[in-house]
C-alpha positions, 0 to 999 in steps of 0.5 A: 207648032202641032196639036190643037188649040184649047177653046175656052169661053168667057164666063161672067161672075154670075156664071153666065157664058155670053157666047154659049147663051147665043149659040144655045138660043139658036135652032139646033142645026144652026147651033150645031154648025157654029159648034162645028166651026168652033171645033175646026177653029180649035184644030186650025187656030191661027192657020184657019182660012181667011174666008172664015176668020177675020181680024177686027182689032189688034186683039179680036177676031171673028169666026164667020159661019154661014148657015143657009141665008143666015150669017153668024159671027163668033168673036174671040181672041188668042192667048199664049199656050195655044188657047182661044178664048171665045167672048160672044156671038151674034147674027150678022144683019149688015155688011159691017160688024157692029161697033157695039159687038166689038166693044162688048167683046173687048170688054169681055176680053179685058175681064177675062184677062184680069180674072181668067174666069176665077172671080173671088170676092163677095157677091157685091164685088161680082155685081160691081164687075157686071155693072162695070161691063153693063151686063 
């Protein structure tokens, strides 16, 4: 298989994009480093070295990014057709990936799988999706 993977972000019904919000909240150099790693993930995908990508569950993976003394994680999953969908990100402060972050990424994955970022319906229906997510 040759070619690059397409990178897509989970978008919520209200237009927010959790992973981009996380990256954009960081200082410019840290954000640029994470974006560079995401771009590299798009090139190498499931062939990216194990020290940068770790499998968290049957569906979720984390991209590991170190910037000086800070460690960041970007959670994502693969889809057929060379697609990588990024769910969320966080700054790692402990050895283990927090279960709450994995649960959040899994909820976002399920919402993406159901709607694929295309939310039809009323504002009430969109609000119900957000409420179900707890976001």
